[in-house]
Every structure is written in C-alpha cells, then in structure tokens.
N, CA and C atoms as an extended XYZ file, in Angstrom:
201
Properties=species:S:1:pos:R:3:atomname:S:1:resname:S:1:resid:I:1 pbc="F F F"
N       -36.375       45.133      -24.067 N   MET     1
C       -35.366       46.033      -24.559 CA  MET     1
C       -34.184       45.164      -25.076 C   MET     1
N       -33.810       45.394      -26.298 N   SER     2
C       -32.748       44.582      -27.014 CA  SER     2
C       -31.522       45.396      -27.398 C   SER     2
N       -30.283       44.901      -27.169 N   PHE     3
C       -29.132       45.566      -27.477 CA  PHE     3
C       -28.336       44.903      -28.574 C   PHE     3
N       -28.963       43.949      -29.322 N   HIS     4
C       -28.212       43.196      -30.321 CA  HIS     4
C       -28.041       44.043      -31.563 C   HIS     4
N       -26.795       44.123      -32.018 N   GLY     5
C       -26.496       44.684      -33.239 CA  GLY     5
C       -26.371       46.235      -33.329 C   GLY     5
N       -26.527       46.829      -32.233 N   GLY     6
C       -26.541       48.298      -32.225 CA  GLY     6
C       -25.370       48.889      -31.289 C   GLY     6
N       -25.257       50.153      -31.362 N   GLY     7
C       -24.310       50.859      -30.503 CA  GLY     7
C       -22.998       50.479      -30.872 C   GLY     7
N       -22.079       50.181      -29.785 N   TRP     8
C       -20.700       49.830      -29.949 CA  TRP     8
C       -20.555       48.470      -30.667 C   TRP     8
N       -21.461       47.605      -30.682 N   TRP     9
C       -21.164       46.347      -31.315 CA  TRP     9
C       -20.899       46.482      -32.826 C   TRP     9
N       -21.359       47.585      -33.372 N   ALA    10
C       -21.051       47.747      -34.865 CA  ALA    10
C       -19.566       48.041      -34.989 C   ALA    10
N       -18.928       48.561      -33.995 N   TYR    11
C       -17.457       48.822      -34.092 CA  TYR    11
C       -16.630       47.675      -33.596 C   TYR    11
N       -17.194       46.855      -32.739 N   ILE    12
C       -16.462       45.745      -32.109 CA  ILE    12
C       -16.514       44.441      -32.940 C   ILE    12
N       -17.331       44.387      -33.906 N   SER    13
C       -17.570       43.199      -34.647 CA  SER    13
C       -16.219       42.615      -35.245 C   SER    13
N       -16.163       41.334      -35.337 N   HIS    14
C       -14.960       40.627      -35.867 CA  HIS    14
C       -15.280       39.878      -37.135 C   HIS    14
N       -14.602       40.069      -38.192 N   ASP    15
C       -14.771       39.433      -39.488 CA  ASP    15
C       -13.703       38.377      -39.716 C   ASP    15
N       -14.140       37.090      -39.700 N   GLU    16
C       -13.118       36.072      -39.972 CA  GLU    16
C       -12.541       36.072      -41.282 C   GLU    16
N       -13.210       36.636      -42.306 N   LYS    17
C       -12.753       36.596      -43.710 CA  LYS    17
C       -11.655       37.606      -43.941 C   LYS    17
N       -11.605       38.560      -43.111 N   GLN    18
C       -10.705       39.685      -43.301 CA  GLN    18
C        -9.251       39.223      -43.006 C   GLN    18
N        -8.257       39.505      -43.726 N   GLU    19
C        -6.900       39.178      -43.512 CA  GLU    19
C        -6.332       39.881      -42.350 C   GLU    19
N        -5.469       39.112      -41.584 N   LYS    20
C        -4.750       39.615      -40.483 CA  LYS    20
C        -3.574       40.357      -40.947 C   LYS    20
N        -3.268       41.547      -40.447 N   PRO    21
C        -2.151       42.342      -40.910 CA  PRO    21
C        -0.874       41.656      -40.440 C   PRO    21
N         0.138       41.630      -41.348 N   GLY    22
C         1.402       40.963      -41.075 CA  GLY    22
C         2.392       41.891      -40.579 C   GLY    22
N         3.483       41.407      -39.949 N   VAL    23
C         4.528       42.255      -39.465 CA  VAL    23
C         5.662       42.277      -40.548 C   VAL    23
N         5.882       43.386      -41.039 N   SER    24
C         6.831       43.449      -42.069 CA  SER    24
C         8.102       44.206      -41.640 C   SER    24
N         9.128       44.194      -42.437 N   ARG    25
C        10.430       45.004      -42.098 CA  ARG    25
C        10.166       46.482      -41.933 C   ARG    25
N         9.369       46.891      -42.937 N   GLU    26
C         9.076       48.265      -42.944 CA  GLU    26
C         8.237       48.750      -41.748 C   GLU    26
N         7.380       47.852      -41.273 N   LEU    27
C         6.656       48.284      -39.980 CA  LEU    27
C         7.519       48.241      -38.803 C   LEU    27
N         8.463       47.280      -38.676 N   MET    28
C         9.348       47.271      -37.635 CA  MET    28
C        10.308       48.386      -37.551 C   MET    28
N        10.796       48.840      -38.768 N   LEU    29
C        11.685       50.039      -38.804 CA  LEU    29
C        10.840       51.353      -38.418 C   LEU    29
N         9.598       51.315      -38.834 N   ARG    30
C         8.791       52.504      -38.369 CA  ARG    30
C         8.506       52.527      -36.881 C   ARG    30
N         8.269       51.379      -36.303 N   VAL    31
C         8.092       51.300      -34.858 CA  VAL    31
C         9.340       51.684      -34.136 C   VAL    31
N        10.480       51.205      -34.683 N   TRP    32
C        11.768       51.528      -34.092 CA  TRP    32
C        12.094       53.023      -34.060 C   TRP    32
N        11.586       53.723      -35.100 N   GLN    33
C        11.730       55.208      -35.245 CA  GLN    33
C        11.093       55.876      -34.012 C   GLN    33
N         9.979       55.323      -33.611 N   PHE    34
C         9.352       55.931      -32.459 CA  PHE    34
C         9.883       55.568      -31.113 C   PHE    34
N        10.586       54.289      -31.092 N   ALA    35
C        11.162       53.797      -29.839 CA  ALA    35
C        12.473       54.257      -29.674 C   ALA    35
N        13.171       54.841      -30.679 N   ARG    36
C        14.547       55.189      -30.638 CA  ARG    36
C        14.888       56.092      -29.437 C   ARG    36
N        14.106       57.133      -29.106 N   PRO    37
C        14.522       58.004      -27.917 CA  PRO    37
C        14.553       57.202      -26.622 C   PRO    37
N        13.846       56.057      -26.637 N   TYR    38
C        13.733       55.328      -25.302 CA  TYR    38
C        14.666       54.067      -25.396 C   TYR    38
N        15.720       54.004      -26.223 N   LYS    39
C        16.524       52.929      -26.447 CA  LYS    39
C        17.240       52.462      -25.168 C   LYS    39
N        17.825       53.386      -24.341 N   GLN    40
C        18.433       53.074      -23.175 CA  GLN    40
C        17.471       52.416      -22.094 C   GLN    40
N        16.232       52.927      -22.032 N   LYS    41
C        15.311       52.356      -21.087 CA  LYS    41
C        14.772       50.998      -21.564 C   LYS    41
N        14.763       50.785      -22.855 N   ILE    42
C        14.282       49.425      -23.403 CA  ILE    42
C        15.404       48.457      -23.052 C   ILE    42
N        16.626       48.805      -23.320 N   VAL    43
C        17.810       47.904      -23.074 CA  VAL    43
C        17.816       47.567      -21.601 C   VAL    43
N        17.682       48.622      -20.862 N   GLY    44
C        17.737       48.390      -19.316 CA  GLY    44
C        16.632       47.489      -18.882 C   GLY    44
N        15.467       47.671      -19.391 N   LEU    45
C        14.272       46.706      -19.064 CA  LEU    45
C        14.649       45.273      -19.518 C   LEU    45
N        15.150       45.083      -20.594 N   LEU    46
C        15.435       43.738      -21.083 CA  LEU    46
C        16.534       43.075      -20.217 C   LEU    46
N        17.606       43.904      -19.803 N   ILE    47
C        18.627       43.281      -18.941 CA  ILE    47
C        18.058       43.021      -17.559 C   ILE    47
N        17.095       43.866      -17.068 N   THR    48
C        16.489       43.589      -15.798 CA  THR    48
C        15.705       42.273      -15.838 C   THR    48
N        14.894       42.149      -16.881 N   ILE    49
C        14.072       40.846      -17.081 CA  ILE    49
C        14.979       39.721      -17.105 C   ILE    49
N        16.073       39.678      -17.840 N   LEU    50
C        17.005       38.580      -17.903 CA  LEU    50
C        17.688       38.271      -16.548 C   LEU    50
N        17.968       39.415      -15.770 N   LEU    51
C        18.661       39.135      -14.471 CA  LEU    51
C        17.606       38.525      -13.451 C   LEU    51
N        16.334       38.959      -13.472 N   ILE    52
C        15.360       38.445      -12.655 CA  ILE    52
C        15.072       37.029      -12.969 C   ILE    52
N        14.979       36.746      -14.283 N   THR    53
C        14.809       35.386      -14.686 CA  THR    53
C        15.892       34.458      -14.275 C   THR    53
N        17.082       34.937      -14.500 N   GLY    54
C        18.243       34.138      -14.028 CA  GLY    54
C        18.247       33.846      -12.616 C   GLY    54
N        18.030       34.797      -11.672 N   LEU    55
C        17.900       34.674      -10.260 CA  LEU    55
C        16.897       33.735       -9.896 C   LEU    55
N        15.694       33.890      -10.523 N   THR    56
C        14.570       32.912      -10.283 CA  THR    56
C        14.990       31.503      -10.533 C   THR    56
N        15.617       31.335      -11.610 N   LEU    57
C        16.073       29.984      -11.971 CA  LEU    57
C        17.205       29.442      -11.143 C   LEU    57
N        17.868       30.323      -10.521 N   LEU    58
C        19.084       29.939       -9.704 CA  LEU    58
C        18.744       29.438       -8.381 C   LEU    58
N        17.698       30.057       -7.824 N   SER    59
C        17.343       29.653       -6.395 CA  SER    59
C        17.036       28.163       -6.230 C   SER    59
N        16.266       27.524       -7.038 N   PRO    60
C        16.015       26.072       -6.846 CA  PRO    60
C        17.362       25.284       -6.937 C   PRO    60
N        18.289       25.693       -7.892 N   LEU    61
C        19.529       24.982       -7.893 CA  LEU    61
C        20.331       25.082       -6.689 C   LEU    61
N        20.364       26.318       -6.072 N   LEU    62
C        21.086       26.437       -4.873 CA  LEU    62
C        20.470       25.658       -3.711 C   LEU    62
N        19.173       25.598       -3.675 N   LEU    63
C        18.425       24.882       -2.632 CA  LEU    63
C        18.747       23.403       -2.781 C   LEU    63
N        18.832       22.943       -4.033 N   ARG    64
C        19.113       21.507       -4.266 CA  ARG    64
C        20.485       21.142       -3.770 C   ARG    64
N        21.484       22.019       -3.926 N   GLN    65
C        22.842       21.821       -3.498 CA  GLN    65
C        22.942       21.787       -1.923 C   GLN    65
N        22.020       22.582       -1.290 N   MET    66
C        22.037       22.692        0.173 CA  MET    66
C        21.513       21.441        0.783 C   MET    66
N        20.582       20.831        0.110 N   ILE    67
C        19.914       19.531        0.630 CA  ILE    67
C        20.777       18.336        0.610 C   ILE    67
C-alpha cells in the first residue's frame, strides 16, 4: 500500500520556484482594520509582555547586588 503523491499531499506540496508573498503597507492597513476593535487588548498585552520581560531581567541584577 503506497501513499506517495495522493490525498492531502497534493495540497501540502511546497514549490520552491513560487514567490513568497511580501508584507506591504496595504496589507498591514488591512490587518489593522480587523484588529482595531481589539486595540486596547493588544496594547495591554504588549505592556504586560514588556513588564514581565523587565522583571525577568531585573531579578539577576538584584541578586548580584545582594551577593
């Protein structure tokens, strides 16, 4: 029984010659249109990520001062 070349593999195949789609200004504006209702949540998430990163970087510095 052979599964080569049939079924879902026809949809999953990858063509190296095909150009990769680029990220353009128009695309980013279009994505932002969909994300606009979630603006507060996105900003809150980014602030939370920055705070957690800062606290993670701060703890080794505090431990160094204590030693």
